[in-house]
N, C-alpha and C positions, 0 to 999 in steps of 0.2 A: 714189429709184428708181435702180437700178444700170444703168449703160450696158451695152449688149450686148457691146461689145468688151472692156470691163473685166471683165465676167463670164466671158468665154471665156479671157482672157489668164491665163497662169500666173504673171505678175508681180502681186504685191499692190500695185496703184497707190495713191498717197496720197489720191486723190480718186476716188470710185466713180461719181459721177453724170454725169461728163462724159468723152467720148471724147478721149484725147490725140491731137494731131496728130503724125505721125511725121516726125522730122528725119532727113534722109538725107545731109546735108553742111553745110559752112560755107564762106563766101566773105568774107574780111575780117571786118567786124563784123556780117555778116548770117548768118542761119540759112537753110538751104535745105530746104523741106518736100517731102514725097513727091509732091505735086501740081505741083512746080516753082516754087511761090511762094517769094519771098524775104521774110524778116522781119528788119527792123533790130533788132538786140539792144542795146537801150539800157540794160539793167540787168546784163548778163553773168551771168544766173542770179541768185543772191544776191551780185552784185558779185564774180565769180570770174574770168571769161575776159578779163583785162585786156589781152591782146595779140590779141584777136579769135579767130577760129576756124580760121584757116589760116596756119600758120607753118612753112614747109618746113624752116627751120633746126632747129627743135625736133624735128620728125619725124626728121630726119637724125641728130640727137644721140641720140635714143632708139634708132634702129636701130644706130648705131655702137656705143653702149654694149652692146647685146645681143650684137653681133658680136665686140667686142674686149675686153669686160670681163666682170664677174660680175653676173648678174641678181639674185642674192639672197645676202645675208650676214646671219646671225643676230646681232643686237646683243648677245646674251648670251654669245656665243662669244669666244675670245681673238683675234678678227680685226677689222680695219677695212677700209675701201675708199676709193679715190681720190675718187669722186663725193661721198660724204658729207663727207669732210674738206675738199674744195674748196668745197663749198657753205657750210659753217660758216665757213670762212676768209673767203670773200667777204662774208658778212654781218657778221662780227665782228672782222675784222682791225684796225679802228680803235677797237674797244671803245666803241661809242656809249653814252654815259651810264654807262659802267662795265660794260655787258653784255659777257660774255666767253665764255660757253659756250652750246651749243645742244642741245636734244633734238628730234629730228624724228619726228613721228608721222603718222597718216593724217588724221583729221578734226579740225576745230576743237574738237569735244567732247572728244576724246582729249587735246588740248593743254590744255584747261581742267582736266581730271582730273589730268594730270601736274603742272600748275602748283600745284594745291591740295596734292597729295601731297608735292611738293617743299618747299612752305612748311612743312608739318607736320614733315617730316624735318629741315628746317633747325633748327626749334626743339628737336627732340629732340637734335640734335647740339650745340646750345647749352646743353643741360641744363635746358630749360624745356618738358617734355613736356605741361604743362597748357595750352599755347597751341594750342588746336584750334578756336577760334571764328573765323568769318569774318563780316565785315560787307560787304554788297553793297547794290545800289540797286534800288528798286522799278522795275518795267517795264523791266528789263534782260534781256539774253539772252546766255548764255555757252555754250550747247550743249544737246544733247538726251539725252545719257546721264544716268543717275541722279545721278552725281557732279556733272556740270555743271548739271543742273536744280536741284540743292540751292542753288546760288548764283545762279540765274536768277530774276529777279522777273517772269516771264512767267506771268500767271495761268492762262490756259487750258491751257498746256502742262504746268503743274504739277498741274493739277486731279485727274487720274486717279491720280496717283502720290504723293499726300500721305503715305500710310502708309509709303512708302519713303524719304522725304526727311529729311535730317538736321535735328536740332533745334538744332545748334550754328551756325546761320546766322541773322543778323538783317538787316533792311533799313532803309535810310534813303531819303530822297527823291532823285530824280534832279535834275540841273541843267536843268530844263525851263522856261526863262524864258517862253516863249510863253504857257503857261497858269498857271505857278506864281508868277511874279514879280508882286508887288502893284503896283497902278496908280501909286502914288507912290514906289515902291521903286527905288533906283538899283542898278546892277550890283554895286557894292561892298557895299551893304546886303544884297542877295540872297545874295552869296557868304558874308557874315558869318553870315547866318541858316542857310544850309545847312552851313557848316563847324562852327558851334556845335552843330547837331543831330548831326553826325557825332561830334564830341568828346564830347557828352553820352552818346551810345550806347557809345562806348569806355569811359567812366567807369561806365556802368550795368552793362556786362558785366564790367568789370574789365580794366585794361590788361594785366595779367599773364596774361590768358586769350585775348587777341585775337592770332591768328596773322597776319591780313592783311585789307586792304581791297581789293576787286576792283571795277573799273569799266571800261566801254568808254570809251576816250579820246574818240571820236566815236560816239555811239549809232547802231546800225544799223537793223535791221528793226522793232524795237519802237516807238521814238520817231521814227524817220525821219531819219537823217543829222544828228543833233542835236549840234552842238559845244557845249561848256561856255562860259559867259560868261567874259570875261577875268578871270584871277585865281583861278578856282575850283580848278584843279588845284595851283596853288602853295599855296593854303591847305590843301588835303588833304595834299599832300606834307609841309608843315610839321608838321601834326598827327601824321602817321605817324612822322616823325622824333622828335617830342617824346616819344612813347610807345613808340618802338622797334617799330613795326608795319610789316610788309612791305606795300609798295604794289605791287599786281598790276594791270597795265594790259592789257586785252583789245583787241588790234588785229587780230584775226582777219579782220574785215571792212573796217576802216578804214585798215589799215596798208599797208606795202610800196609807198609812193608815191602812194596814192590821193588823199590830201589835199594833195599838193604838196611833201611832204617824205617821205623814206624812212619815218620814224616820225612818227605824228601828234603824239606828245608833244613833239616838237622845237619845236612852235609854242606850247607852253604855259608856257614860261619856267621849266621845272623841270630838275633834273639828270638826270631819267629815272626809270624804275621799278626796283624790285628784281627783279621777274619780269615778263616780257612774253610774251603769246601772239601768234603770227602765223599766217597761213594764207591761203586763198583765192587772192589774187594772188601768193603765193609760188611756186606752180607754174603759175600762169596758167590753171588748169583742165585742163591736158593730163594731169596725174596727180593723184591724191589726195595732198596733203601739207600738213601744218601743223607748227608748231613752238613750242617754249618757249625763250626766251632768258633767261639768268639772270645776275645781277650777280656779279662776282668774289667778293664777300663770301659769297655763297651757296656757291660752289664751295669757298672756303677753309674754311668751317665743316664741310662734308662731308669735305673732304680730311684735316683734322686729327682728325676724328671717326671714323666707321665706314669711311671710305675707299671709298665706293661709293654708287651710286644705288639706293634701295630701291623700284624701279619698273621696268617694262619691258613691251614688247609683242613679239609674234612678228615683226611687220612694221615695227618701229621702225627708223628710219634706213635705209629700203629703198634700195639703191643705184640702181636704175632710176629711182625717183621723184626721188631727189636729183639724178641726172644731167639729168632733164628740167627740174627747177627751176633748176639751174645754168645751163642753156642759156637759159631764160627771163630770168633775172636778168642774164646777159651781154648779151642784146639790150637790156634796159632801160637798162643802164649805157652800152653803146656808143652807143646812139642818143639819149642824153640825154632819155629819155622822162619822167623825173620832172619835169624842167624844163618839158618840153612839156605835161605834165599841168597844171602851174600856169598856163601861158599859155592853154591851151585852156579851163581852168576859168574864167578870167576872162570868156572869150567866152560860155561856157555860162551863167554867172551873169547876165550882161547880157541874154541872150536870155530867160532865165526871168523876170526881173523885168519886161522890156518886153512880152513876148508872153503870159505866163501870169499874172503878178501881177495885172493888171486884171480877170481873170475873176471873176465875182461870187461864186463859191463857194470861192475860194482864200483860205484864212486865213493861211498862212505859207509862205514859201519859205526853206529853210535848207540849209546844207552848206558844203563847201569843195572847191575845185578841180574834180575830176570825180566828186564824191560828193555828190549833192543829193537833196532830197525836197521834195514839195509836200504840204502838209496842207490838206485840204478841211473846211469847216465849213458848217453850215446858215445861220448868220448871222455875218458877220465882226465885227460890233461886240460882240456878247455871247460870241462864240467857241463858240456852241452846236454841239455835235457831232451828226452823224447818228446815228440808232439803229444799233446793231451789226447788227440784222436787215436793214437796208436795204443794207449793204455797198456804200457809194458808191464807195470806191476799187477794190473788186473789179469793179464795173461799168466804171470807167475802164479798168482793165487789159483787160477783155474787149473793150471797144469799140476800144481801141488795137490789139489783136491782129487784129481784123477789118480794120483799116486797114493792117496790115503793120508794127506796132511792138510790140516785146516790152518790157513793164514789169514791175515787181514791186510788189505792194501789201503792206499789213500782213498778218501771218500769225497771225490769230486775235485774240481779246480778250486784251490784255496787262495790264490792270490798271485802276486808278481812272479814268484818262482814256481815253476812246475816241479813238483817233488814226487817222483815215482819211487815209492817205498813199500816194503812189506814189514809188518810188525811180527816179531818173534818174542812172545812173552808167556811162556808156559806156566802151568800151575806151580805153586810152591812145593808140591809133593813130587815133582818130576824126578825120576831117578837118572843115574849116569847113563844107563843103557837107553833110556828114552830120549835123553839129550842127543846121543849118538844117532838114533833113528831119525830124530827131527832134522838134524843137520844133513844127514845122508839124503833124505827125501827133498829137503830144500835145495841142496846142490843139484840134484837131478832135475828139479823143476826149473831152476835157473838155466841150466844147460839146454833143456828142451825149448825154453822160451827164447833163448839166444840164437837158435838155429837159423832164423831168417836173416841173420847178420853173418856175412862171410868172414871166417877167420880160421886159422890153422890151430886146432886145439893142441897139437904137439908143441907149437911155439909157446903156448901158455904154460904147459907142463915144464918146459925147459927154462922158462923165464925166472923161476925161483921167486915168484911173488912180485916181479916187476909189473908196472902198468903197461897197458896196451901201447901207449905213446912211446914208452921207453924201448919197446922191442919192435916198434914200427908196424903194428897190426892195424889194418884199415878195415872198417866195417862198411858194408854196402847193404842197404835194406832192399 
């Protein structure tokens, strides 16, 4: 049934059955609703508003740019501009992992499309135009345009558009240890199994046909802030190097400081990717902006080849967007916010394990720094998932909102494994007291959502953190 407001609105809202609350402002990490209520934003949308919702310095930077500089420059023209050059220089002056050039676009989906086209052009410039096949991972998400959906392993988002999706993409398993690692399997053996699967897929397709392997360094909304087990990306990097395959890392949601380092791959013991996508926290939500970072070797191949980029958008490298992102990144650097993210992340991790971990329907808590998720299961011993129709995580999100807490749950059925999770990834400026409030409200929302399942809460309190299976609690829906 369509909500009356949604029916009247000239906006085609993404959900028809529920009336959206109107946001009229922001205060720090909180959203201010039309009725005056404040809602703590513990997820920053899909982990976007990393500096909160009220940053006068960024507002001033936007106004100053409009007053004193140029609002729009077409990237296909023979011109450049100060804001775009300065933003790229700030990100790449030290050439992290050999990354030396940037393409700035609007959405993360555009960044993925640009990265794929860049990879294909690279192989054309290298005299290997047959390299057009990409290997991705199941239950991944790289964007919602047709090009990005081609390499996304998100089942429900791909479903309607199968006829449009490329056949030169294949999928291997994600590094999802919670459900996929065998009971007696070590991390090392798990990595060996996954890396062998990847190498076998390369050999099946033919190494001379594979353009690149694309993966989220830390999975976002599909598998819930899922880091790889130690050694996984090193093994993947080695295989890519062995067969001269481009490694494309998607850090649109997990990068730009969110996991405690500017780039999430810096914690993986690798030299870096050949191509990397960034976004969301790049402009901190004040402007739409994403980007592609490319290794010097990619630029060198294009430089000695065609001498240009066979790709472009009208609003590519938009000066105003770059000016706002530059102001955001200057604040992050000046205030040592990435270091603060790491410190506050330790406190968030401790609170999650202490206050949320013992809850009877909590199966797994995972993440890094200020990028965390809680996965819920019907039974913690068997890891039995809720049915998709029950939408347990959606109910947690709804109950949390009624208590004044904004969370993000999973976005549809993503594949073989039903993953009921909520993301907790508060802004970089979150205080100790706000973390406590977030966890307190989250705990209350989980308890409220769990009420349809029969259990004795006193047993949980007496269990000292043991699982439901260990204390013999049975749930009946």
